[in-house]
C-alpha positions in Angstrom: -0.1 0.0 0.0 3.1 2.5 0.9 4.7 1.3 -2.2 1.5 2.8 -4.8 0.9 6.1 -2.5 4.4 6.6 -3.5 4.3 6.0 -6.8 1.1 8.0 -7.6 2.2 10.7 -5.4 5.4 10.5 -7.6 3.5 10.9 -10.4 1.3 13.5 -9.5 4.5 15.4 -8.5 6.7 14.3 -11.7 3.2 15.8 -14.0 3.0 19.0 -11.9 6.8 19.7 -12.4 6.0 19.1 -16.3 3.4 21.6 -16.2 5.4 24.1 -14.4 7.8 23.6 -17.0 6.0 24.4 -19.6 5.0 27.6 -18.1 8.3 29.1 -17.2 9.6 27.9 -20.4 6.5 28.6 -23.1 7.5 25.3 -24.8 5.2 22.5 -25.6 6.2 18.8 -26.0 6.7 18.2 -29.2 4.2 15.6 -30.7 3.6 13.5 -34.0 1.0 11.7 -35.3 -0.3 10.1 -38.6 -3.3 11.1 -41.6 -4.2 8.7 -44.7 -5.4 9.7 -47.5 -8.1 7.4 -49.1 -8.8 8.0 -53.0 -11.6 6.1 -55.0 -12.1 5.4 -58.7 -14.4 8.9 -59.1 -11.5 11.1 -58.1 -13.1 11.5 -54.8 -11.4 11.6 -51.2 -12.2 9.9 -47.7 -12.8 12.8 -45.0 -13.3 12.0 -41.6 -15.5 14.7 -39.2 -14.9 14.3 -35.4 -17.0 14.9 -32.6 -14.2 17.0 -30.6 -12.7 18.6 -33.4 -14.5 21.0 -36.1 -13.7 20.6 -39.8 -13.2 17.7 -42.2 -10.0 16.3 -42.1 -8.0 12.8 -43.3 -8.4 9.9 -41.5 -5.5 9.9 -38.3 -4.6 10.2 -34.9 -2.0 9.5 -32.6 1.1 6.4 -33.0 0.9 4.6 -30.1 3.8 2.9 -28.2 6.5 0.8 -30.2 4.0 1.3 -33.3 5.3 2.4 -36.6 3.7 5.3 -38.5 2.5 3.2 -41.2 1.3 0.7 -39.0 -1.0 3.6 -37.1 -2.1 5.1 -40.1 -3.7 1.8 -41.1 -5.1 1.4 -37.6 -6.5 4.7 -37.7 -8.2 4.4 -41.1 -9.5 1.0 -40.2 -10.7 2.8 -36.3 -12.5 5.8 -37.6 -13.6 4.5 -41.8 -13.9 1.0 -41.8 -11.7 0.0 -44.2 -8.9 -1.8 -44.3 -5.9 -1.0 -46.5 -4.9 -4.5 -48.5 -1.8 -3.2 -49.8 1.1 -1.1 -47.7 0.3 3.2 -47.4 2.9 5.1 -49.1 4.7 7.8 -47.7 3.8 11.3 -49.0 5.7 13.7 -46.9 5.7 14.9 -43.3 4.7 18.0 -42.2 5.1 20.8 -39.4 2.1 22.0 -37.6 2.0 24.9 -35.4 -1.8 25.3 -35.0 -2.6 26.0 -31.9 0.7 27.5 -30.7 2.1 23.7 -30.2 4.8 21.9 -32.8 2.6 19.0 -34.2 4.5 16.0 -36.9 2.0 14.8 -39.3 3.0 12.0 -41.0 0.5 11.8 -44.3 0.6 8.1 -46.2 -1.8 7.6 -48.9 -3.6 4.2 -49.1 -2.8 2.2 -52.1 -5.7 -0.9 -52.3 -8.0 -1.2 -49.6 -11.6 -2.5 -49.0 -14.6 -1.6 -46.4 -15.3 -3.9 -43.7 -17.9 -4.8 -41.2 -18.2 -3.5 -37.6 -19.4 -0.7 -35.5 -18.7 2.9 -36.0 -16.6 4.8 -33.3 -19.5 7.0 -32.3 -17.7 9.1 -29.6 -14.9 9.8 -31.9 -16.3 10.0 -35.2 -19.6 11.9 -36.1 -19.1 11.6 -40.1 -17.5 10.1 -42.8 -17.8 10.1 -46.3 -16.2 10.2 -49.9 -15.5 13.4 -51.3 -14.9 15.4 -54.7 -11.3 16.6 -55.2 -12.3 19.3 -56.4 -15.6 20.1 -54.4 -14.8 19.3 -50.8 -17.2 20.3 -48.2 -17.2 23.5 -46.3 -15.2 23.2 -42.7 -12.6 21.1 -44.9 -9.1 22.6 -42.3 -6.8 24.2 -44.4 -4.1 21.4 -44.0 -6.4 19.0 -45.8 -7.1 21.3 -48.6 -3.6 21.9 -49.3 -2.8 18.2 -49.5 -5.7 17.7 -52.0 -4.1 20.6 -53.9 -0.5 19.7 -54.2 -1.8 15.8 -55.0 -3.7 17.8 -58.1 -1.2 19.5 -59.1 -2.6 22.7 -58.4 -0.1 23.6 -55.9 3.8 23.7 -54.9 4.2 20.9 -52.4 5.1 22.5 -48.7 6.4 21.3 -45.5 3.6 23.3 -43.5 0.5 21.7 -42.6 
């Protein structure tokens, strides 16, 4: 019991110290996540709308401990859109996002072959999913998503900024 209490107190103190350091230095930790582009045969792209953040995005999220970026992209695609990649995804690029004063790196992949799968939608996380024409994205599509689509279509020069 004493050991468990000691671990709890120690972890609380460590968390407090990390937050205090952030407050003093103004430096937020570097994060890394993934997104994956899925296109269909009708020149449409898959987008998701989350319940916890505004806008339409490519499916994606955090990379779990001991998981490769490619594996994370495939997992997020399956979890968020009930789509299974049947061939390895292709690396598109690594981008820096400084939205909300963060320092996020986004590893972007493009799915090759894929298929829909059966399963339960993640209603607490995903509000909607859908395929949209690449030249007529829905209102609310995020700037980073729009920039990547424009780059894929050859309508914009590549950029390292999300």
